[in-house]
LOTOR-91547 format. One record per residue: chain; residue in one letter; x, y, z of N, C-alpha, C, O in turn. Coordinates in pm, 1 decimal, decimal comma, m for minus. Example, Ala and Ser with C-alpha at 12.3 -4.5 7.8 and 13.67 -1.06 7.14 Angstrom:
2
<c=A; r=a; npx=1319,0; npy=m569,0; npz=780,0; capx=1230,0; capy=m450,0; capz=780,0; cpx=1320,0; cpy=m330,0; cpz=780,0; opx=1423,6; opy=m331,9; opz=846,5>
<c=A; r=s; npx=1285,0; npy=m225,0; npz=708,0; capx=1367,0; capy=m106,0; capz=714,0; cpx=1290,0; cpy=3,0; cpz=787,0; opx=1340,9; opy=113,8; opz=803,9>
//
This chain:
100
<c=A; r=x; npx=6497,7; npy=10132,8; npz=m737,8; capx=6385,4; capy=10146,2; capz=m848,0; cpx=6247,3; cpy=10105,2; cpz=m768,8; opx=6234,4; opy=9999,4; opz=m707,1>
<c=A; r=x; npx=6157,9; npy=10195,0; npz=m779,6; capx=6024,3; capy=10159,0; capz=m710,7; cpx=5928,4; cpy=10069,3; cpz=m804,7; opx=5950,8; opy=10042,3; opz=m922,7>
<c=A; r=x; npx=5816,5; npy=10028,4; npz=m728,1; capx=5752,6; capy=9938,7; capz=m811,8; cpx=5676,1; cpy=9975,2; cpz=m946,2; opx=5652,1; opy=9890,1; opz=m1031,9>
<c=A; r=x; npx=5641,9; npy=10101,1; npz=m957,0; capx=5591,1; capy=10154,8; capz=m1065,3; cpx=5687,3; cpy=10148,9; cpz=m1191,3; opx=5650,4; opy=10103,0; opz=m1299,4>
<c=A; r=x; npx=5826,0; npy=10204,4; npz=m1165,0; capx=5922,0; capy=10189,5; capz=m1243,6; cpx=5966,5; cpy=10049,2; cpz=m1288,3; opx=6011,4; opy=10025,0; opz=m1400,4>
<c=A; r=x; npx=5950,6; npy=9963,1; npz=m1194,4; capx=5993,7; capy=9814,0; capz=m1220,8; cpx=5885,7; cpy=9742,5; cpz=m1305,0; opx=5914,2; opy=9652,4; opz=m1383,9>
<c=A; r=x; npx=5758,5; npy=9788,2; npz=m1283,6; capx=5644,4; capy=9723,3; capz=m1363,5; cpx=5658,4; cpy=9787,3; cpz=m1508,1; opx=5658,3; opy=9712,2; opz=m1605,7>
<c=A; r=x; npx=5669,9; npy=9917,7; npz=m1523,0; capx=5705,3; capy=9956,6; capz=m1660,4; cpx=5813,3; cpy=9885,2; cpz=m1741,3; opx=5808,0; opy=9867,4; opz=m1863,0>
<c=A; r=x; npx=5921,8; npy=9842,5; npz=m1651,7; capx=6033,4; capy=9797,7; capz=m1720,5; cpx=5987,7; cpy=9647,5; cpz=m1758,9; opx=6030,0; opy=9603,9; opz=m1865,9>
<c=A; r=x; npx=5913,9; npy=9574,4; npz=m1688,6; capx=5859,2; capy=9436,0; capz=m1715,4; cpx=5756,6; cpy=9468,9; cpz=m1819,7; opx=5762,4; opy=9378,6; opz=m1903,1>
<c=A; r=x; npx=5675,3; npy=9547,2; npz=m1849,6; capx=5586,1; capy=9544,1; capz=m1963,9; cpx=5653,3; cpy=9574,8; cpz=m2080,9; opx=5614,0; opy=9528,6; opz=m2188,0>
<c=A; r=x; npx=5777,0; npy=9667,3; npz=m2071,5; capx=5875,6; capy=9674,9; capz=m2191,0; cpx=5939,2; cpy=9539,9; cpz=m2232,0; opx=5955,5; opy=9505,2; opz=m2349,0>
<c=A; r=x; npx=5970,7; npy=9473,6; npz=m2131,7; capx=6011,5; capy=9335,3; capz=m2158,1; cpx=5940,7; cpy=9224,2; cpz=m2212,6; opx=5991,4; opy=9137,6; opz=m2283,9>
<c=A; r=x; npx=5788,9; npy=9231,3; npz=m2166,6; capx=5702,9; capy=9154,1; capz=m2235,0; cpx=5694,3; cpy=9193,4; cpz=m2372,4; opx=5698,2; opy=9103,4; opz=m2456,3>
<c=A; r=x; npx=5682,3; npy=9323,4; npz=m2413,5; capx=5679,6; capy=9362,8; capz=m2550,3; cpx=5797,5; cpy=9310,0; cpz=m2629,4; opx=5780,2; opy=9266,1; opz=m2743,1>
<c=A; r=x; npx=5919,0; npy=9313,1; npz=m2571,4; capx=6055,3; capy=9285,9; capz=m2645,7; cpx=6036,9; cpy=9115,2; cpz=m2658,0; opx=6102,4; opy=9061,4; opz=m2747,2>
<c=A; r=x; npx=5959,7; npy=9038,2; npz=m2580,9; capx=5966,3; capy=8907,3; capz=m2580,5; cpx=5809,1; cpy=8854,1; cpz=m2662,4; opx=5768,4; opy=8737,9; opz=m2662,1>
<c=A; r=x; npx=5746,9; npy=8959,0; npz=m2721,0; capx=5646,1; capy=8914,3; capz=m2793,6; cpx=5518,8; cpy=8849,7; cpz=m2714,5; opx=5444,3; opy=8760,4; opz=m2754,9>
<c=A; r=x; npx=5514,9; npy=8920,3; npz=m2590,0; capx=5405,5; capy=8874,5; capz=m2505,4; cpx=5305,2; cpy=8998,7; cpz=m2512,1; opx=5342,1; opy=9114,6; opz=m2493,2>
<c=A; r=x; npx=5174,5; npy=8961,0; npz=m2541,1; capx=5069,2; capy=9050,8; capz=m2519,2; cpx=5053,6; cpy=9087,8; cpz=m2389,6; opx=5071,0; opy=9006,8; opz=m2298,6>
<c=A; r=x; npx=5018,1; npy=9218,3; npz=m2367,6; capx=4978,2; capy=9280,0; capz=m2230,9; cpx=4845,5; cpy=9345,1; cpz=m2219,2; opx=4814,0; opy=9449,3; opz=m2276,7>
<c=A; r=x; npx=4758,5; npy=9264,3; npz=m2127,7; capx=4630,7; capy=9328,7; capz=m2119,8; cpx=4616,2; cpy=9390,7; cpz=m1977,2; opx=4646,3; opy=9323,4; opz=m1878,6>
<c=A; r=x; npx=4576,3; npy=9501,6; npz=m1967,5; capx=4525,5; capy=9550,7; capz=m1836,9; cpx=4402,2; cpy=9566,9; cpz=m1816,9; opx=4343,3; opy=9656,1; opz=m1878,0>
<c=A; r=x; npx=4324,3; npy=9471,1; npz=m1712,1; capx=4196,8; capy=9478,6; capz=m1691,7; cpx=4161,2; cpy=9471,4; cpz=m1554,6; opx=4248,4; opy=9425,9; opz=m1480,6>
<c=A; r=x; npx=4047,6; npy=9507,6; npz=m1500,3; capx=4008,1; capy=9492,1; capz=m1374,9; cpx=3954,0; cpy=9351,0; cpz=m1339,8; opx=3851,0; opy=9303,5; opz=m1387,5>
<c=A; r=x; npx=4045,2; npy=9282,6; npz=m1240,1; capx=4027,1; capy=9146,1; capz=m1240,2; cpx=3980,6; cpy=9102,1; cpz=m1081,9; opx=3963,4; opy=8986,1; opz=m1044,5>
<c=A; r=x; npx=3965,2; npy=9222,1; npz=m1000,6; capx=3919,8; capy=9185,5; capz=m882,7; cpx=4022,7; cpy=9189,4; cpz=m772,2; opx=3981,4; opy=9165,0; opz=m658,8>
<c=A; r=x; npx=4164,7; npy=9219,6; npz=m790,6; capx=4248,5; capy=9246,1; capz=m701,6; cpx=4364,4; cpy=9139,4; cpz=m704,6; opx=4471,5; opy=9168,5; opz=m651,4>
<c=A; r=x; npx=4347,1; npy=9020,4; npz=m763,2; capx=4444,3; capy=8919,4; capz=m742,4; cpx=4589,8; cpy=8944,0; cpz=m825,6; opx=4692,4; opy=8879,7; opz=m803,3>
<c=A; r=x; npx=4579,0; npy=9027,3; npz=m903,7; capx=4722,1; capy=9065,8; capz=m961,0; cpx=4736,2; cpy=9031,0; cpz=m1094,2; opx=4822,2; opy=9094,8; opz=m1155,0>
<c=A; r=x; npx=4667,0; npy=8936,1; npz=m1164,0; capx=4690,6; capy=8871,3; capz=m1287,7; cpx=4798,8; cpy=8788,8; cpz=m1308,9; opx=4860,5; opy=8755,7; opz=m1207,7>
<c=A; r=x; npx=4842,9; npy=8741,0; npz=m1431,2; capx=4924,0; capy=8641,7; capz=m1443,8; cpx=4944,6; cpy=8630,6; cpz=m1597,5; opx=4902,1; opy=8716,2; opz=m1675,1>
<c=A; r=x; npx=5016,9; npy=8513,0; npz=m1638,6; capx=5056,1; capy=8484,6; capz=m1762,9; cpx=4942,9; cpy=8353,0; cpz=m1800,8; opx=4900,5; opy=8274,3; opz=m1716,2>
<c=A; r=x; npx=4909,4; npy=8351,5; npz=m1936,8; capx=4839,4; capy=8248,9; capz=m1994,4; cpx=4863,0; cpy=8238,9; cpz=m2141,2; opx=4931,6; opy=8324,7; opz=m2196,8>
<c=A; r=x; npx=4809,5; npy=8137,2; npz=m2209,4; capx=4823,3; capy=8106,2; capz=m2357,1; cpx=4668,6; cpy=8127,8; cpz=m2398,1; opx=4579,4; opy=8070,0; opz=m2336,1>
<c=A; r=x; npx=4644,8; npy=8206,1; npz=m2496,0; capx=4512,0; capy=8222,2; capz=m2571,5; cpx=4520,4; cpy=8204,4; cpz=m2709,0; opx=4572,7; opy=8282,3; opz=m2788,7>
<c=A; r=x; npx=4465,8; npy=8097,2; npz=m2733,5; capx=4493,3; capy=8078,4; capz=m2907,3; cpx=4645,9; cpy=8050,2; cpz=m2935,0; opx=4684,8; opy=8083,4; opz=m3047,0>
<c=A; r=x; npx=4716,8; npy=8006,8; npz=m2869,2; capx=4859,5; capy=7986,1; capz=m2880,4; cpx=4953,1; cpy=8078,6; cpz=m2855,3; opx=5072,7; opy=8057,4; opz=m2875,0>
<c=A; r=x; npx=4890,8; npy=8224,4; npz=m2795,2; capx=4984,3; capy=8328,5; capz=m2805,9; cpx=4992,6; cpy=8344,6; cpz=m2655,0; opx=4893,1; opy=8316,1; opz=m2588,4>
<c=A; r=x; npx=5092,4; npy=8383,8; npz=m2601,6; capx=5113,6; capy=8429,1; capz=m2458,8; cpx=5066,9; cpy=8555,7; cpz=m2457,5; opx=5085,9; opy=8638,8; opz=m2546,3>
<c=A; r=x; npx=4982,1; npy=8577,4; npz=m2318,9; capx=4932,4; capy=8704,6; capz=m2286,5; cpx=4940,2; cpy=8720,0; cpz=m2128,4; opx=4894,1; opy=8637,9; opz=m2049,1>
<c=A; r=x; npx=4996,4; npy=8821,0; npz=m2099,8; capx=4979,7; capy=8861,1; capz=m1949,7; cpx=4868,6; cpy=8954,8; cpz=m1907,4; opx=4851,7; opy=9063,0; opz=m1963,6>
<c=A; r=x; npx=4793,4; npy=8912,1; npz=m1808,1; capx=4701,6; capy=9020,4; capz=m1767,1; cpx=4751,9; cpy=9081,8; cpz=m1637,3; opx=4805,5; opy=9013,3; opz=m1550,2>
<c=A; r=x; npx=4733,1; npy=9212,9; npz=m1627,0; capx=4775,1; capy=9300,1; capz=m1526,8; cpx=4639,6; cpy=9344,2; cpz=m1466,5; opx=4555,6; opy=9407,5; opz=m1530,5>
<c=A; r=x; npx=4625,4; npy=9304,8; npz=m1336,1; capx=4501,1; capy=9342,8; capz=m1261,9; cpx=4492,1; cpy=9455,4; cpz=m1217,1; opx=4542,3; opy=9467,2; opz=m1105,4>
<c=A; r=x; npx=4435,1; npy=9569,8; npz=m1271,4; capx=4417,1; capy=9712,9; capz=m1247,9; cpx=4362,6; cpy=9747,5; cpz=m1090,8; opx=4382,9; opy=9853,9; opz=m1032,4>
<c=A; r=x; npx=4282,1; npy=9621,0; npz=m1032,5; capx=4233,1; capy=9638,5; capz=m905,4; cpx=4318,2; cpy=9614,2; cpz=m808,2; opx=4290,3; opy=9654,4; opz=m695,3>
<c=A; r=x; npx=4443,4; npy=9541,3; npz=m833,0; capx=4551,2; capy=9509,2; capz=m742,0; cpx=4625,9; cpy=9631,9; cpz=m715,5; opx=4619,6; opy=9728,3; opz=m791,8>
<c=A; r=x; npx=4706,2; npy=9630,3; npz=m594,4; capx=4796,2; capy=9733,0; capz=m553,2; cpx=4937,6; cpy=9721,4; cpz=m633,9; opx=4967,0; opy=9607,5; opz=m670,3>
<c=A; r=x; npx=5021,9; npy=9819,3; npz=m663,5; capx=5136,7; capy=9821,7; capz=m755,4; cpx=5213,4; cpy=9696,2; cpz=m721,2; opx=5254,9; opy=9627,8; opz=m814,7>
<c=A; r=x; npx=5237,0; npy=9658,1; npz=m592,9; capx=5341,7; capy=9559,8; capz=m537,8; cpx=5283,1; cpy=9435,7; cpz=m589,7; opx=5354,7; opy=9358,8; opz=m653,7>
<c=A; r=x; npx=5142,1; npy=9405,3; npz=m565,1; capx=5094,7; capy=9289,0; capz=m615,6; cpx=5109,8; cpy=9274,2; cpz=m774,3; opx=5143,3; opy=9167,9; opz=m826,6>
<c=A; r=x; npx=5084,8; npy=9378,3; npz=m837,6; capx=5094,9; capy=9372,6; capz=m991,7; cpx=5230,0; cpy=9323,6; cpz=m1012,3; opx=5250,9; opy=9223,5; opz=m1080,8>
<c=A; r=x; npx=5317,9; npy=9386,3; npz=m958,9; capx=5466,9; capy=9373,0; capz=m995,5; cpx=5502,8; cpy=9224,3; cpz=m969,6; opx=5569,3; opy=9159,2; opz=m1050,2>
<c=A; r=x; npx=5457,5; npy=9176,6; npz=m858,3; capx=5483,2; capy=9027,1; capz=m826,9; cpx=5421,2; cpy=8929,9; cpz=m915,5; opx=5487,5; opy=8830,6; opz=m945,4>
<c=A; r=x; npx=5297,0; npy=8944,8; npz=m964,5; capx=5250,5; capy=8869,1; capz=m1053,1; cpx=5320,3; cpy=8876,9; cpz=m1187,8; opx=5341,8; opy=8778,9; opz=m1259,2>
<c=A; r=x; npx=5353,7; npy=9001,8; npz=m1216,2; capx=5428,3; capy=9025,2; capz=m1354,3; cpx=5583,5; cpy=8958,2; cpz=m1352,5; opx=5639,7; opy=8906,9; opz=m1449,3>
<c=A; r=x; npx=5632,4; npy=8971,6; npz=m1227,8; capx=5795,1; capy=8916,9; capz=m1223,3; cpx=5766,8; cpy=8768,0; cpz=m1225,6; opx=5831,1; opy=8702,5; opz=m1307,6>
<c=A; r=x; npx=5675,0; npy=8700,9; npz=m1143,1; capx=5629,2; capy=8572,6; capz=m1180,4; cpx=5609,6; cpy=8512,0; cpz=m1311,9; opx=5658,3; opy=8404,0; opz=m1345,1>
<c=A; r=x; npx=5530,6; npy=8592,2; npz=m1390,7; capx=5515,4; capy=8570,2; capz=m1531,3; cpx=5631,4; cpy=8574,6; cpz=m1613,9; opx=5660,4; opy=8488,2; opz=m1696,6>
<c=A; r=x; npx=5695,3; npy=8675,2; npz=m1590,0; capx=5817,1; capy=8691,8; capz=m1658,6; cpx=5937,5; cpy=8584,2; cpz=m1643,4; opx=6018,2; opy=8555,4; opz=m1731,8>
<c=A; r=x; npx=5932,4; npy=8534,5; npz=m1520,5; capx=6032,5; capy=8426,8; capz=m1472,5; cpx=5971,2; cpy=8300,9; cpz=m1564,3; opx=6050,3; opy=8222,8; opz=m1617,3>
<c=A; r=x; npx=5845,6; npy=8286,9; npz=m1578,5; capx=5815,4; capy=8170,6; capz=m1644,6; cpx=5837,6; cpy=8152,0; cpz=m1805,4; opx=5818,0; opy=8046,7; opz=m1866,0>
<c=A; r=x; npx=5875,7; npy=8256,8; npz=m1854,1; capx=5916,2; capy=8265,6; capz=m1978,3; cpx=6080,0; cpy=8226,2; cpz=m2017,0; opx=6173,1; opy=8297,9; opz=m1980,4>
<c=A; r=x; npx=6095,4; npy=8123,1; npz=m2082,5; capx=6229,8; capy=8091,3; capz=m2121,0; cpx=6317,8; cpy=8172,2; cpz=m2177,7; opx=6436,3; opy=8156,2; opz=m2148,3>
<c=A; r=x; npx=6283,3; npy=8267,8; npz=m2263,2; capx=6341,1; capy=8370,7; capz=m2331,5; cpx=6407,8; cpy=8487,7; cpz=m2263,5; opx=6473,3; opy=8576,6; opz=m2317,9>
<c=A; r=x; npx=6375,3; npy=8470,0; npz=m2113,0; capx=6433,1; capy=8587,3; capz=m2056,1; cpx=6590,0; cpy=8597,9; cpz=m2024,1; opx=6646,0; opy=8693,6; opz=m1970,6>
<c=A; r=x; npx=6648,0; npy=8479,7; npz=m2068,3; capx=6773,3; capy=8458,9; capz=m2074,5; cpx=6870,0; cpy=8548,5; cpz=m2186,5; opx=6989,5; opy=8577,9; opz=m2182,4>
<c=A; r=x; npx=6780,5; npy=8573,0; npz=m2271,1; capx=6828,0; capy=8637,3; capz=m2402,7; cpx=6808,6; cpy=8802,4; cpz=m2386,3; opx=6870,2; opy=8876,9; opz=m2462,5>
<c=A; r=x; npx=6725,9; npy=8852,6; npz=m2289,8; capx=6737,9; capy=8985,3; capz=m2282,5; cpx=6778,5; cpy=9037,0; cpz=m2163,8; opx=6768,3; opy=8968,1; opz=m2062,3>
<c=A; r=x; npx=6835,5; npy=9178,2; npz=m2158,5; capx=6867,1; capy=9221,4; capz=m2045,7; cpx=6758,1; cpy=9246,8; cpz=m1937,7; opx=6648,9; opy=9295,8; opz=m1966,6>
<c=A; r=x; npx=6795,5; npy=9208,9; npz=m1805,5; capx=6684,2; capy=9246,3; capz=m1707,2; cpx=6779,7; cpy=9287,7; cpz=m1579,5; opx=6878,6; opy=9225,9; opz=m1540,1>
<c=A; r=x; npx=6739,4; npy=9375,0; npz=m1540,6; capx=6820,1; capy=9486,4; capz=m1428,6; cpx=6828,1; cpy=9374,9; cpz=m1321,7; opx=6740,1; opy=9289,9; opz=m1308,8>
<c=A; r=x; npx=6948,4; npy=9381,7; npz=m1240,3; capx=6967,0; capy=9306,7; capz=m1130,4; cpx=6892,7; cpy=9292,6; cpz=m1019,6; opx=6900,8; opy=9188,5; opz=m954,4>
<c=A; r=x; npx=6802,6; npy=9403,5; npz=m979,1; capx=6713,7; capy=9427,1; capz=m886,5; cpx=6569,4; cpy=9320,0; cpz=m917,0; opx=6507,4; opy=9251,4; opz=m835,7>
<c=A; r=x; npx=6548,1; npy=9336,8; npz=m1059,3; capx=6439,2; capy=9268,2; capz=m1111,5; cpx=6459,6; cpy=9140,7; cpz=m1117,0; opx=6365,7; opy=9068,9; opz=m1082,6>
<c=A; r=x; npx=6573,9; npy=9083,6; npz=m1156,7; capx=6607,8; capy=8950,5; capz=m1172,0; cpx=6617,4; cpy=8883,9; cpz=m1011,5; opx=6586,1; opy=8767,3; opz=m987,1>
<c=A; r=x; npx=6663,7; npy=8975,5; npz=m914,8; capx=6644,3; capy=8920,8; capz=m789,3; cpx=6520,0; cpy=8902,2; cpz=m753,8; opx=6491,7; opy=8799,1; opz=m692,8>
<c=A; r=x; npx=6422,7; npy=8995,9; npz=m784,0; capx=6289,3; capy=8978,4; capz=m726,2; cpx=6215,2; cpy=8854,0; cpz=m793,8; opx=6124,9; opy=8791,8; opz=m737,9>
<c=A; r=x; npx=6265,7; npy=8825,4; npz=m923,3; capx=6206,5; capy=8715,6; capz=m997,2; cpx=6268,1; cpy=8587,0; cpz=m934,5; opx=6196,2; opy=8487,5; opz=m926,0>
<c=A; r=x; npx=6378,3; npy=8583,4; npz=m896,4; capx=6432,6; capy=8455,2; capz=m830,5; cpx=6387,9; cpy=8444,0; cpz=m682,4; opx=6386,6; opy=8333,1; opz=m628,9>
<c=A; r=x; npx=6352,2; npy=8552,3; npz=m616,7; capx=6298,0; capy=8554,5; capz=m486,9; cpx=6148,4; cpy=8464,7; cpz=m491,5; opx=6112,5; opy=8370,8; opz=m420,5>
<c=A; r=x; npx=6086,5; npy=8525,5; npz=m591,1; capx=5939,0; capy=8463,8; capz=m598,9; cpx=5943,0; cpy=8326,6; cpz=m650,5; opx=5869,0; opy=8237,7; opz=m608,3>
<c=A; r=x; npx=6044,9; npy=8308,5; npz=m757,6; capx=6040,0; capy=8154,1; capz=m815,0; cpx=6086,8; cpy=8066,6; cpz=m665,8; opx=6025,6; opy=7963,7; opz=m637,2>
<c=A; r=x; npx=6174,4; npy=8106,3; npz=m596,1; capx=6201,6; capy=8017,2; capz=m473,2; cpx=6092,8; cpy=8012,3; cpz=m386,9; opx=6063,7; opy=7901,6; opz=m341,5>
<c=A; r=x; npx=6025,3; npy=8110,8; npz=m353,9; capx=5915,5; capy=8101,9; capz=m275,1; cpx=5813,1; cpy=7989,6; cpz=m317,3; opx=5763,9; opy=7904,2; opz=m243,6>
<c=A; r=x; npx=5792,8; npy=8007,7; npz=m446,8; capx=5678,1; capy=7932,6; capz=m512,4; cpx=5736,5; cpy=7784,3; cpz=m485,4; opx=5670,1; opy=7703,0; opz=m421,0>
<c=A; r=x; npx=5855,9; npy=7755,0; npz=m534,6; capx=5912,5; capy=7612,7; capz=m519,4; cpx=5891,2; cpy=7570,8; cpz=m371,0; opx=5840,5; opy=7461,6; opz=m345,2>
<c=A; r=x; npx=5927,3; npy=7651,7; npz=m279,9; capx=5924,0; capy=7612,1; capz=m136,0; cpx=5781,9; cpy=7572,9; cpz=m100,7; opx=5760,4; opy=7479,5; opz=m23,5>
<c=A; r=x; npx=5677,1; npy=7649,0; npz=m161,0; capx=5528,4; capy=7619,8; capz=m128,2; cpx=5476,5; cpy=7490,0; cpz=m210,0; opx=5383,0; opy=7417,4; opz=m176,2>
<c=A; r=x; npx=5552,5; npy=7477,8; npz=m317,4; capx=5503,3; capy=7329,6; capz=m401,4; cpx=5557,3; cpy=7224,6; cpz=m312,5; opx=5482,9; opy=7134,0; opz=m275,1>
<c=A; r=x; npx=5695,9; npy=7230,6; npz=m271,3; capx=5752,2; capy=7108,5; capz=m215,7; cpx=5698,4; cpy=7108,9; cpz=m63,9; opx=5684,2; opy=6994,5; opz=m20,8>
<c=A; r=x; npx=5668,5; npy=7201,1; npz=18,3; capx=5636,5; capy=7180,7; capz=149,9; cpx=5475,2; cpy=7181,9; cpz=165,7; opx=5420,1; opy=7133,7; opz=264,6>
<c=A; r=x; npx=5412,4; npy=7235,8; npz=69,2; capx=5279,0; capy=7265,2; capz=61,2; cpx=5228,7; cpy=7374,7; cpz=173,4; opx=5311,7; opy=7412,2; opz=256,1>
<c=A; r=x; npx=5125,9; npy=7414,7; npz=177,1; capx=5051,2; capy=7515,3; capz=256,3; cpx=4977,3; cpy=7471,0; cpz=364,4; opx=4922,9; opy=7361,8; opz=348,1>
<c=A; r=x; npx=4959,3; npy=7531,1; npz=479,7; capx=4870,2; capy=7460,6; capz=577,5; cpx=4751,7; cpy=7573,7; cpz=559,7; opx=4762,2; opy=7696,1; opz=551,8>
<c=A; r=x; npx=4633,7; npy=7488,0; npz=556,3; capx=4512,9; capy=7561,2; capz=545,4; cpx=4424,7; cpy=7518,6; cpz=650,9; opx=4407,8; opy=7399,5; opz=676,9>
<c=A; r=x; npx=4360,2; npy=7626,0; npz=721,1; capx=4266,8; capy=7570,7; capz=816,3; cpx=4100,6; cpy=7579,1; cpz=760,5; opx=4067,4; opy=7665,9; opz=679,7>
<c=A; r=x; npx=4023,5; npy=7499,3; npz=803,0; capx=3912,2; capy=7514,7; capz=764,4; cpx=3788,1; cpy=7507,6; cpz=853,5; opx=3815,3; opy=7523,1; opz=972,5>
<c=A; r=x; npx=3668,9; npy=7489,8; npz=828,3; capx=3551,0; capy=7476,5; capz=931,6; cpx=3549,4; cpy=7345,7; cpz=971,8; opx=3465,8; opy=7307,2; opz=1053,6>
//
């Protein structure tokens, strides 16, 4: 399944889970999940490429506890798990940054 098809699937899953989806021009970072007045809202950055949008949406989907109650394709679950593991590794080991 290509990135656009997976992104469409994720948007449908968000709707099924009661998460509002907003597509906005946000500068290319890809968007993400937040709470606004107690409601879950996911922002999809229209300035980001499809792969970045997909990764940010998969990360957001992985953060929703109810995902265990809905069918998610194996390839999308794999992507979510891969992103979750990468995030855990980054939090555990930190990232090396160089500065001036």
